[in-house]
C-alpha positions in Angstrom: 0.1 0.0 0.0 1.5 3.3 -0.9 2.3 5.9 1.9 -0.7 8.2 1.2 -3.0 5.4 0.6 -1.9 3.7 3.9 -2.2 7.2 5.5 -5.7 7.7 4.4 -6.6 4.1 5.4 -5.3 4.7 8.9 -7.3 8.1 9.2 -10.5 6.2 8.1 -9.8 3.2 10.6 -9.3 5.8 13.4 -12.7 7.5 12.4 -14.5 4.2 12.5 -13.0 3.2 15.7 -14.0 6.6 17.3 -17.5 6.0 16.0 -17.8 2.5 17.7 -16.6 3.9 21.1 -19.0 6.8 20.8 -21.7 4.3 20.0 -20.9 2.7 23.3 -21.1 5.9 25.3 -17.4 7.3 25.2 -16.5 11.0 24.6 -13.7 11.6 22.3 -11.0 13.8 24.2 -8.3 14.0 21.6 -7.3 12.4 18.3 -3.6 11.9 17.2 -2.6 13.6 20.6 1.1 14.2 20.3 3.3 14.5 23.4 7.3 14.4 23.8 7.0 10.8 24.2 5.0 10.1 21.0 1.5 10.1 19.6 -1.8 8.4 20.8 -4.3 7.6 18.2 -7.2 8.3 20.3 -7.8 9.4 23.7 -11.6 8.9 25.1 -13.5 9.1 28.3 -15.8 6.4 29.1 -17.6 5.8 32.2 -15.0 8.0 34.3 -12.1 6.0 32.6 -9.7 7.5 30.3 -9.2 5.0 27.4 -6.0 5.4 25.3 -6.4 3.5 22.0 -3.9 2.4 19.4 -5.6 1.8 16.0 -3.7 -0.9 13.9 -5.3 -1.3 10.3 -4.3 -4.2 7.9 -5.9 -6.5 5.3 -6.7 -8.9 8.5 -6.7 -8.5 12.2 -4.0 -11.1 12.8 -1.6 -8.9 10.5 -2.9 -5.7 12.0 -2.0 -7.0 15.5 1.6 -7.9 14.3 2.2 -4.1 13.4 2.2 -3.4 17.4 5.8 -3.7 18.5 7.0 -3.7 22.1 8.9 -0.3 21.2 5.4 1.2 20.1 3.8 -0.1 23.3 6.4 1.5 25.6 5.8 4.8 23.5 2.1 4.6 24.0 2.5 4.1 27.7 4.9 6.8 28.1 2.6 9.2 25.9 -0.4 8.2 28.2 1.4 9.0 31.4 2.4 12.5 29.9 -1.2 13.1 28.9 -2.4 11.8 32.5 -0.1 14.6 34.0 -2.6 17.3 32.3 -5.5 15.7 33.9 -6.9 16.8 37.3 -6.5 13.5 39.0 -3.1 12.9 37.3 -1.5 9.7 37.5 -4.5 8.4 39.8 -7.1 8.7 37.0 -8.5 5.3 36.2 -7.3 4.5 32.8 -6.7 1.7 30.2 -4.9 1.3 27.0 -6.8 -0.8 24.2 -6.0 -1.8 20.8 -8.4 -1.6 18.0 -7.6 -3.8 15.1 -9.4 -3.0 11.8 -9.4 -5.3 8.8 -9.5 -4.5 5.2 -13.5 -5.0 5.2 -13.7 -2.5 8.1 -14.3 -5.0 10.8 -13.1 -3.8 14.2 -11.8 -5.8 17.0 -11.2 -4.1 20.3 -8.7 -5.5 22.7 -9.2 -3.9 26.2 -6.3 -3.4 28.4 -3.9 -4.8 25.6 -1.1 -2.8 27.1 -0.1 -2.8 30.7 2.7 -1.1 32.4 
């Protein structure tokens, strides 16, 4: 997949994942939030919990899952800590880090608490 096509497919996947979370009562706080540690695709609030979501898109969910490296997981965790430092509850805020896998047909699989510190 070309760079531009891949970029736009990623944006479409993020939009679809955000809509799914919103359907389930979440509020989008940030999209593509960038701190010094890196970027988080989606940051939502759902039932008092701040949810950080890494979106991975590929032709199938298995391949999409393989795109998440240990280095990326560490970056997401560090960026999440950085974001939480801006919140009133700081690092005591209830949180989780999910991974959303999107296949080529637009099917979404959410893995809650996929990344633990």
